[in-house]
N, CA, C and O atoms as a GROMACS GRO file, in nm:
protein
  432
    1MET      N    1   0.083  -0.137  -0.002
    1MET     CA    2   0.024  -0.004  -0.028
    1MET      C    3   0.057   0.124   0.000
    1MET      O    4   0.085   0.151   0.117
    2ASN      N    5   0.059   0.214  -0.086
    2ASN     CA    6   0.125   0.360  -0.085
    2ASN      C    7   0.065   0.441  -0.031
    2ASN      O    8  -0.051   0.444  -0.070
    3THR      N    9   0.096   0.539   0.072
    3THR     CA   10   0.027   0.632   0.126
    3THR      C   11   0.138   0.750   0.102
    3THR      O   12   0.251   0.724   0.061
    4SER      N   13   0.096   0.875   0.129
    4SER     CA   14   0.160   1.012   0.130
    4SER      C   15   0.275   1.004   0.204
    4SER      O   16   0.376   1.063   0.164
    5ALA      N   17   0.276   0.922   0.334
    5ALA     CA   18   0.397   0.936   0.431
    5ALA      C   19   0.518   0.822   0.353
    5ALA      O   20   0.636   0.813   0.384
    6ASP      N   21   0.453   0.753   0.256
    6ASP     CA   22   0.558   0.660   0.197
    6ASP      C   23   0.644   0.754   0.083
    6ASP      O   24   0.749   0.715   0.033
    7ASN      N   25   0.592   0.861   0.058
    7ASN     CA   26   0.697   0.948  -0.045
    7ASN      C   27   0.731   1.082   0.035
    7ASN      O   28   0.738   1.184  -0.033
    8ARG      N   29   0.746   1.090   0.134
    8ARG     CA   30   0.776   1.184   0.216
    8ARG      C   31   0.960   1.184   0.183
    8ARG      O   32   1.040   1.091   0.178
    9GLY      N   33   0.977   1.320   0.168
    9GLY     CA   34   1.118   1.329   0.115
    9GLY      C   35   1.166   1.295  -0.037
    9GLY      O   36   1.281   1.306  -0.080
   10ALA      N   37   1.064   1.258  -0.099
   10ALA     CA   38   1.070   1.213  -0.260
   10ALA      C   39   1.077   1.369  -0.344
   10ALA      O   40   1.006   1.467  -0.322
   11GLU      N   41   1.172   1.358  -0.432
   11GLU     CA   42   1.176   1.499  -0.499
   11GLU      C   43   1.109   1.448  -0.655
   11GLU      O   44   1.109   1.333  -0.699
   12TYR      N   45   1.058   1.559  -0.716
   12TYR     CA   46   0.975   1.564  -0.835
   12TYR      C   47   1.001   1.673  -0.925
   12TYR      O   48   0.963   1.784  -0.888
   13GLU      N   49   1.060   1.662  -1.039
   13GLU     CA   50   1.088   1.745  -1.134
   13GLU      C   51   0.976   1.802  -1.203
   13GLU      O   52   0.912   1.724  -1.273
   14VAL      N   53   0.929   1.958  -1.195
   14VAL     CA   54   0.830   2.008  -1.270
   14VAL      C   55   0.868   2.085  -1.389
   14VAL      O   56   0.933   2.190  -1.380
   15LEU      N   57   0.829   2.035  -1.499
   15LEU     CA   58   0.849   2.139  -1.606
   15LEU      C   59   0.731   2.204  -1.658
   15LEU      O   60   0.614   2.167  -1.667
   16SER      N   61   0.794   2.315  -1.692
   16SER     CA   62   0.680   2.403  -1.775
   16SER      C   63   0.657   2.348  -1.914
   16SER      O   64   0.747   2.299  -1.984
   17PRO      N   65   0.498   2.362  -1.957
   17PRO     CA   66   0.475   2.307  -2.092
   17PRO      C   67   0.521   2.431  -2.199
   17PRO      O   68   0.533   2.417  -2.321
   18TRP      N   69   0.541   2.550  -2.124
   18TRP     CA   70   0.576   2.659  -2.238
   18TRP      C   71   0.740   2.684  -2.262
   18TRP      O   72   0.795   2.762  -2.339
   19ALA      N   73   0.784   2.611  -2.190
   19ALA     CA   74   0.985   2.610  -2.187
   19ALA      C   75   0.998   2.730  -2.260
   19ALA      O   76   0.922   2.824  -2.238
   20ASP      N   77   1.107   2.734  -2.362
   20ASP     CA   78   1.156   2.832  -2.422
   20ASP      C   79   1.068   2.831  -2.561
   20ASP      O   80   1.112   2.916  -2.639
   21ALA      N   81   0.981   2.774  -2.603
   21ALA     CA   82   0.916   2.726  -2.714
   21ALA      C   83   0.872   2.892  -2.774
   21ALA      O   84   0.888   2.925  -2.892
   22ASP      N   85   0.823   2.971  -2.684
   22ASP     CA   86   0.753   3.115  -2.715
   22ASP      C   87   0.820   3.215  -2.638
   22ASP      O   88   0.760   3.281  -2.553
   23PRO      N   89   0.962   3.234  -2.668
   23PRO     CA   90   1.009   3.349  -2.624
   23PRO      C   91   0.945   3.482  -2.638
   23PRO      O   92   0.988   3.564  -2.557
   24VAL      N   93   0.845   3.528  -2.728
   24VAL     CA   94   0.779   3.649  -2.758
   24VAL      C   95   0.690   3.682  -2.642
   24VAL      O   96   0.605   3.607  -2.593
   25PRO      N   97   0.722   3.805  -2.604
   25PRO     CA   98   0.622   3.863  -2.486
   25PRO      C   99   0.486   3.865  -2.537
   25PRO      O  100   0.463   3.897  -2.654
   26LEU      N  101   0.399   3.833  -2.459
   26LEU     CA  102   0.252   3.827  -2.500
   26LEU      C  103   0.228   4.030  -2.490
   26LEU      O  104   0.279   4.113  -2.415
   27ARG      N  105   0.128   4.044  -2.603
   27ARG     CA  106   0.088   4.204  -2.575
   27ARG      C  107  -0.045   4.191  -2.654
   27ARG      O  108  -0.088   4.094  -2.718
   28GLY      N  109  -0.107   4.327  -2.633
   28GLY     CA  110  -0.231   4.344  -2.701
   28GLY      C  111  -0.226   4.382  -2.853
   28GLY      O  112  -0.122   4.420  -2.907
   29ILE      N  113  -0.356   4.367  -2.924
   29ILE     CA  114  -0.320   4.411  -3.062
   29ILE      C  115  -0.282   4.570  -3.080
   29ILE      O  116  -0.210   4.614  -3.169
   30THR      N  117  -0.331   4.628  -2.997
   30THR     CA  118  -0.297   4.798  -2.978
   30THR      C  119  -0.284   4.815  -2.850
   30THR      O  120  -0.331   4.740  -2.764
   31PRO      N  121  -0.203   4.941  -2.825
   31PRO     CA  122  -0.184   4.981  -2.670
   31PRO      C  123  -0.295   4.993  -2.596
   31PRO      O  124  -0.388   5.051  -2.652
   32ARG      N  125  -0.313   4.956  -2.485
   32ARG     CA  126  -0.416   5.027  -2.398
   32ARG      C  127  -0.412   5.172  -2.380
   32ARG      O  128  -0.307   5.236  -2.373
   33PRO      N  129  -0.544   5.228  -2.370
   33PRO     CA  130  -0.551   5.376  -2.321
   33PRO      C  131  -0.480   5.396  -2.212
   33PRO      O  132  -0.469   5.305  -2.130
   34ALA      N  133  -0.424   5.508  -2.195
   34ALA     CA  134  -0.375   5.533  -2.045
   34ALA      C  135  -0.464   5.584  -1.961
   34ALA      O  136  -0.443   5.583  -1.839
   35ASP      N  137  -0.576   5.635  -2.015
   35ASP     CA  138  -0.726   5.687  -1.897
   35ASP      C  139  -0.807   5.655  -2.010
   35ASP      O  140  -0.788   5.654  -2.131
   36LEU      N  141  -0.927   5.621  -1.916
   36LEU     CA  142  -1.037   5.601  -1.982
   36LEU      C  143  -1.133   5.727  -1.996
   36LEU      O  144  -1.237   5.716  -2.061
   37ALA      N  145  -1.094   5.857  -1.930
   37ALA     CA  146  -1.191   5.969  -1.942
   37ALA      C  147  -1.194   6.033  -2.073
   37ALA      O  148  -1.093   6.066  -2.134
   38GLY      N  149  -1.309   6.049  -2.111
   38GLY     CA  150  -1.332   6.103  -2.264
   38GLY      C  151  -1.327   5.992  -2.331
   38GLY      O  152  -1.409   6.012  -2.421
   39LYS      N  153  -1.286   5.894  -2.345
   39LYS     CA  154  -1.310   5.781  -2.428
   39LYS      C  155  -1.455   5.709  -2.440
   39LYS      O  156  -1.548   5.709  -2.360
   40THR      N  157  -1.442   5.642  -2.577
   40THR     CA  158  -1.581   5.580  -2.619
   40THR      C  159  -1.520   5.419  -2.584
   40THR      O  160  -1.407   5.388  -2.620
   41ILE      N  161  -1.599   5.335  -2.520
   41ILE     CA  162  -1.549   5.218  -2.453
   41ILE      C  163  -1.682   5.142  -2.560
   41ILE      O  164  -1.800   5.173  -2.539
   42GLY      N  165  -1.647   5.052  -2.662
   42GLY     CA  166  -1.734   4.957  -2.701
   42GLY      C  167  -1.756   4.829  -2.630
   42GLY      O  168  -1.659   4.760  -2.598
   43LEU      N  169  -1.875   4.792  -2.602
   43LEU     CA  170  -1.957   4.699  -2.538
   43LEU      C  171  -1.980   4.600  -2.638
   43LEU      O  172  -2.088   4.618  -2.695
   44PHE      N  173  -1.909   4.492  -2.682
   44PHE     CA  174  -1.938   4.398  -2.763
   44PHE      C  175  -1.995   4.253  -2.707
   44PHE      O  176  -1.925   4.192  -2.627
   45SER      N  177  -2.116   4.201  -2.748
   45SER     CA  178  -2.195   4.085  -2.736
   45SER      C  179  -2.208   4.004  -2.820
   45SER      O  180  -2.268   4.048  -2.918
   46ASN      N  181  -2.169   3.870  -2.827
   46ASN     CA  182  -2.161   3.767  -2.885
   46ASN      C  183  -2.309   3.709  -2.921
   46ASN      O  184  -2.332   3.628  -3.011
   47ARG      N  185  -2.401   3.765  -2.835
   47ARG     CA  186  -2.554   3.699  -2.829
   47ARG      C  187  -2.572   3.592  -2.738
   47ARG      O  188  -2.683   3.542  -2.726
   48LYS      N  189  -2.475   3.552  -2.671
   48LYS     CA  190  -2.519   3.447  -2.563
   48LYS      C  191  -2.584   3.502  -2.488
   48LYS      O  192  -2.582   3.625  -2.493
   49ARG      N  193  -2.654   3.446  -2.405
   49ARG     CA  194  -2.781   3.462  -2.315
   49ARG      C  195  -2.738   3.541  -2.190
   49ARG      O  196  -2.825   3.608  -2.135
   50ALA      N  197  -2.611   3.540  -2.138
   50ALA     CA  198  -2.571   3.653  -2.035
   50ALA      C  199  -2.497   3.737  -2.088
   50ALA      O  200  -2.485   3.836  -2.016
   51ALA      N  201  -2.425   3.743  -2.209
   51ALA     CA  202  -2.386   3.868  -2.237
   51ALA      C  203  -2.413   3.982  -2.218
   51ALA      O  204  -2.321   4.061  -2.193
   52LEU      N  205  -2.544   4.024  -2.222
   52LEU     CA  206  -2.584   4.140  -2.217
   52LEU      C  207  -2.572   4.182  -2.082
   52LEU      O  208  -2.540   4.294  -2.042
   53LEU      N  209  -2.604   4.064  -2.005
   53LEU     CA  210  -2.653   4.111  -1.844
   53LEU      C  211  -2.492   4.145  -1.786
   53LEU      O  212  -2.469   4.228  -1.698
   54THR      N  213  -2.404   4.075  -1.844
   54THR     CA  214  -2.256   4.095  -1.807
   54THR      C  215  -2.220   4.229  -1.828
   54THR      O  216  -2.177   4.294  -1.733
   55LEU      N  217  -2.232   4.287  -1.956
   55LEU     CA  218  -2.181   4.403  -2.020
   55LEU      C  219  -2.256   4.508  -1.963
   55LEU      O  220  -2.197   4.614  -1.942
   56GLY      N  221  -2.402   4.493  -1.928
   56GLY     CA  222  -2.461   4.583  -1.847
   56GLY      C  223  -2.408   4.628  -1.718
   56GLY      O  224  -2.427   4.737  -1.664
   57ALA      N  225  -2.327   4.510  -1.667
   57ALA     CA  226  -2.316   4.511  -1.533
   57ALA      C  227  -2.161   4.583  -1.534
   57ALA      O  228  -2.138   4.657  -1.439
   58VAL      N  229  -2.078   4.568  -1.615
   58VAL     CA  230  -1.944   4.608  -1.677
   58VAL      C  231  -1.976   4.784  -1.711
   58VAL      O  232  -1.900   4.876  -1.682
   59GLU      N  233  -2.082   4.792  -1.764
   59GLU     CA  234  -2.106   4.945  -1.849
   59GLU      C  235  -2.139   5.018  -1.715
   59GLU      O  236  -2.086   5.127  -1.701
   60THR      N  237  -2.218   4.974  -1.616
   60THR     CA  238  -2.244   5.064  -1.498
   60THR      C  239  -2.147   5.097  -1.389
   60THR      O  240  -2.159   5.192  -1.312
   61GLU      N  241  -2.042   5.001  -1.390
   61GLU     CA  242  -1.918   4.988  -1.295
   61GLU      C  243  -1.824   5.106  -1.380
   61GLU      O  244  -1.758   5.189  -1.317
   62LEU      N  245  -1.826   5.102  -1.502
   62LEU     CA  246  -1.737   5.163  -1.582
   62LEU      C  247  -1.789   5.310  -1.583
   62LEU      O  248  -1.701   5.394  -1.566
   63LEU      N  249  -1.921   5.360  -1.599
   63LEU     CA  250  -1.951   5.485  -1.580
   63LEU      C  251  -1.953   5.550  -1.454
   63LEU      O  252  -1.931   5.671  -1.454
   64GLU      N  253  -1.974   5.497  -1.354
   64GLU     CA  254  -1.937   5.513  -1.226
   64GLU      C  255  -1.829   5.550  -1.164
   64GLU      O  256  -1.833   5.620  -1.062
   65LYS      N  257  -1.705   5.502  -1.226
   65LYS     CA  258  -1.565   5.537  -1.234
   65LYS      C  259  -1.518   5.622  -1.310
   65LYS      O  260  -1.433   5.703  -1.271
   66PHE      N  261  -1.562   5.621  -1.428
   66PHE     CA  262  -1.540   5.703  -1.539
   66PHE      C  263  -1.649   5.815  -1.570
   66PHE      O  264  -1.686   5.805  -1.687
   67PRO      N  265  -1.709   5.913  -1.505
   67PRO     CA  266  -1.816   5.922  -1.553
   67PRO      C  267  -1.818   5.997  -1.716
   67PRO      O  268  -1.908   5.994  -1.799
   68ALA      N  269  -1.701   6.055  -1.724
   68ALA     CA  270  -1.696   6.135  -1.890
   68ALA      C  271  -1.658   6.006  -1.972
   68ALA      O  272  -1.620   6.042  -2.083
   69THR      N  273  -1.655   5.917  -1.963
   69THR     CA  274  -1.661   5.793  -2.064
   69THR      C  275  -1.801   5.771  -2.110
   69THR      O  276  -1.898   5.775  -2.034
   70LYS      N  277  -1.810   5.746  -2.256
   70LYS     CA  278  -1.920   5.699  -2.321
   70LYS      C  279  -1.912   5.566  -2.359
   70LYS      O  280  -1.802   5.534  -2.403
   71THR      N  281  -2.003   5.470  -2.356
   71THR     CA  282  -2.028   5.363  -2.406
   71THR      C  283  -2.069   5.341  -2.539
   71THR      O  284  -2.118   5.435  -2.601
   72SER      N  285  -2.057   5.240  -2.588
   72SER     CA  286  -2.118   5.221  -2.773
   72SER      C  287  -2.161   5.044  -2.767
   72SER      O  288  -2.083   4.960  -2.723
   73TRP      N  289  -2.244   5.026  -2.799
   73TRP     CA  290  -2.300   4.860  -2.784
   73TRP      C  291  -2.301   4.827  -2.911
   73TRP      O  292  -2.348   4.902  -2.998
   74TYR      N  293  -2.237   4.686  -2.942
   74TYR     CA  294  -2.250   4.633  -3.063
   74TYR      C  295  -2.280   4.472  -3.026
   74TYR      O  296  -2.200   4.415  -2.951
   75GLU      N  297  -2.399   4.396  -3.081
   75GLU     CA  298  -2.449   4.293  -3.092
   75GLU      C  299  -2.418   4.228  -3.211
   75GLU      O  300  -2.444   4.287  -3.316
   76CYS      N  301  -2.349   4.083  -3.214
   76CYS     CA  302  -2.347   4.008  -3.325
   76CYS      C  303  -2.457   4.005  -3.371
   76CYS      O  304  -2.563   4.001  -3.309
   77SER      N  305  -2.435   4.006  -3.534
   77SER     CA  306  -2.585   3.961  -3.600
   77SER      C  307  -2.584   3.789  -3.600
   77SER      O  308  -2.701   3.760  -3.625
   78THR      N  309  -2.520   3.685  -3.586
   78THR     CA  310  -2.520   3.568  -3.554
   78THR      C  311  -2.443   3.518  -3.410
   78THR      O  312  -2.332   3.546  -3.365
   79ILE      N  313  -2.533   3.445  -3.368
   79ILE     CA  314  -2.445   3.402  -3.226
   79ILE      C  315  -2.326   3.347  -3.230
   79ILE      O  316  -2.319   3.244  -3.298
   80ASN      N  317  -2.213   3.390  -3.170
   80ASN     CA  318  -2.104   3.331  -3.165
   80ASN      C  319  -2.038   3.326  -3.315
   80ASN      O  320  -1.963   3.231  -3.340
   81THR      N  321  -2.063   3.416  -3.409
   81THR     CA  322  -2.023   3.396  -3.519
   81THR      C  323  -1.924   3.534  -3.549
   81THR      O  324  -1.973   3.644  -3.523
   82PRO      N  325  -1.803   3.529  -3.597
   82PRO     CA  326  -1.700   3.660  -3.581
   82PRO      C  327  -1.785   3.741  -3.697
   82PRO      O  328  -1.831   3.687  -3.797
   83GLU      N  329  -1.796   3.864  -3.667
   83GLU     CA  330  -1.855   3.964  -3.794
   83GLU      C  331  -1.791   3.974  -3.888
   83GLU      O  332  -1.849   4.022  -3.987
   84MET      N  333  -1.639   3.933  -3.903
   84MET     CA  334  -1.532   3.964  -4.019
   84MET      C  335  -1.570   3.850  -4.127
   84MET      O  336  -1.534   3.856  -4.245
   85LEU      N  337  -1.647   3.744  -4.073
   85LEU     CA  338  -1.696   3.630  -4.165
   85LEU      C  339  -1.856   3.614  -4.225
   85LEU      O  340  -1.909   3.510  -4.261
   86THR      N  341  -1.914   3.752  -4.225
   86THR     CA  342  -2.072   3.752  -4.219
   86THR      C  343  -2.102   3.875  -4.288
   86THR      O  344  -2.016   3.961  -4.269
   87GLU      N  345  -2.199   3.910  -4.364
   87GLU     CA  346  -2.226   3.999  -4.405
   87GLU      C  347  -2.228   4.149  -4.320
   87GLU      O  348  -2.222   4.261  -4.372
   88GLY      N  349  -2.239   4.116  -4.174
   88GLY     CA  350  -2.215   4.242  -4.078
   88GLY      C  351  -2.074   4.312  -4.075
   88GLY      O  352  -2.056   4.412  -4.005
   89LYS      N  353  -1.964   4.251  -4.163
   89LYS     CA  354  -1.820   4.325  -4.158
   89LYS      C  355  -1.831   4.444  -4.190
   89LYS      O  356  -1.746   4.510  -4.130
   90ALA      N  357  -1.906   4.515  -4.267
   90ALA     CA  358  -1.907   4.651  -4.290
   90ALA      C  359  -1.942   4.741  -4.180
   90ALA      O  360  -1.878   4.841  -4.144
   91LYS      N  361  -2.067   4.686  -4.123
   91LYS     CA  362  -2.129   4.747  -4.001
   91LYS      C  363  -2.015   4.755  -3.862
   91LYS      O  364  -1.995   4.851  -3.787
   92PHE      N  365  -1.956   4.628  -3.860
   92PHE     CA  366  -1.858   4.596  -3.739
   92PHE      C  367  -1.770   4.681  -3.752
   92PHE      O  368  -1.742   4.749  -3.653
   93GLU      N  369  -1.688   4.708  -3.898
   93GLU     CA  370  -1.579   4.757  -3.895
   93GLU      C  371  -1.605   4.918  -3.865
   93GLU      O  372  -1.519   4.977  -3.799
   94ALA      N  373  -1.719   4.990  -3.910
   94ALA     CA  374  -1.752   5.107  -3.877
   94ALA      C  375  -1.787   5.107  -3.735
   94ALA      O  376  -1.777   5.219  -3.684
   95TRP      N  377  -1.822   5.019  -3.664
   95TRP     CA  378  -1.822   5.059  -3.493
   95TRP      C  379  -1.711   5.050  -3.445
   95TRP      O  380  -1.686   5.128  -3.354
   96VAL      N  381  -1.628   4.975  -3.478
   96VAL     CA  382  -1.443   4.966  -3.432
   96VAL      C  383  -1.417   5.094  -3.454
   96VAL      O  384  -1.396   5.160  -3.352
   97ALA      N  385  -1.412   5.161  -3.575
   97ALA     CA  386  -1.364   5.257  -3.616
   97ALA      C  387  -1.404   5.384  -3.491
   97ALA      O  388  -1.322   5.470  -3.460
   98GLY      N  389  -1.521   5.376  -3.439
   98GLY     CA  390  -1.590   5.496  -3.360
   98GLY      C  391  -1.555   5.444  -3.191
   98GLY      O  392  -1.615   5.501  -3.100
   99VAL      N  393  -1.461   5.338  -3.160
   99VAL     CA  394  -1.442   5.326  -3.031
   99VAL      C  395  -1.272   5.335  -2.996
   99VAL      O  396  -1.181   5.303  -3.074
  100ASP      N  397  -1.260   5.383  -2.867
  100ASP     CA  398  -1.107   5.363  -2.806
  100ASP      C  399  -1.062   5.246  -2.769
  100ASP      O  400  -0.948   5.208  -2.796
  101ALA      N  401  -1.151   5.175  -2.700
  101ALA     CA  402  -1.115   5.068  -2.636
  101ALA      C  403  -1.245   4.973  -2.632
  101ALA      O  404  -1.359   5.021  -2.631
  102VAL      N  405  -1.216   4.822  -2.630
  102VAL     CA  406  -1.322   4.744  -2.641
  102VAL      C  407  -1.361   4.618  -2.500
  102VAL      O  408  -1.264   4.552  -2.461
  103VAL      N  409  -1.461   4.597  -2.450
  103VAL     CA  410  -1.497   4.500  -2.385
  103VAL      C  411  -1.598   4.402  -2.446
  103VAL      O  412  -1.714   4.422  -2.481
  104LEU      N  413  -1.516   4.277  -2.450
  104LEU     CA  414  -1.615   4.156  -2.544
  104LEU      C  415  -1.658   4.078  -2.422
  104LEU      O  416  -1.595   4.055  -2.319
  105SER      N  417  -1.780   4.044  -2.458
  105SER     CA  418  -1.850   3.942  -2.363
  105SER      C  419  -1.889   3.829  -2.437
  105SER      O  420  -1.945   3.840  -2.546
  106VAL      N  421  -1.859   3.698  -2.375
  106VAL     CA  422  -1.870   3.573  -2.455
  106VAL      C  423  -1.975   3.468  -2.331
  106VAL      O  424  -1.969   3.346  -2.316
  107ALA      N  425  -2.043   3.542  -2.278
  107ALA     CA  426  -2.097   3.477  -2.147
  107ALA      C  427  -2.203   3.388  -2.202
  107ALA      O  428  -2.272   3.402  -2.303
  108ASP      N  429  -2.199   3.284  -2.105
  108ASP     CA  430  -2.299   3.183  -2.150
  108ASP      C  431  -2.390   3.196  -2.024
  108ASP      O  432  -2.492   3.127  -2.015
   0.00000   0.00000   0.00000
């Protein structure tokens, strides 16, 4: 019978699955804004059932902390389908051009 007491003093080598295979530091697509005051924040919903609820809560907190901030909502035309792959591409690109940052909700 093997118990945890039998393994006292045992050494284990732990390896990272990342190792040195990906030396490029992670970064966003665009730089984050230094301040949200006066900015327009896009609230993007993928149309899943809780997405609008979570974005509503985010919007409430955001406007409380940054009263000079504006929000702009966008809801996917098809559930969980990237707009860049649908006929909504032009509408989506116009919306993105009008915001300074985006909060995306994929809530179930």
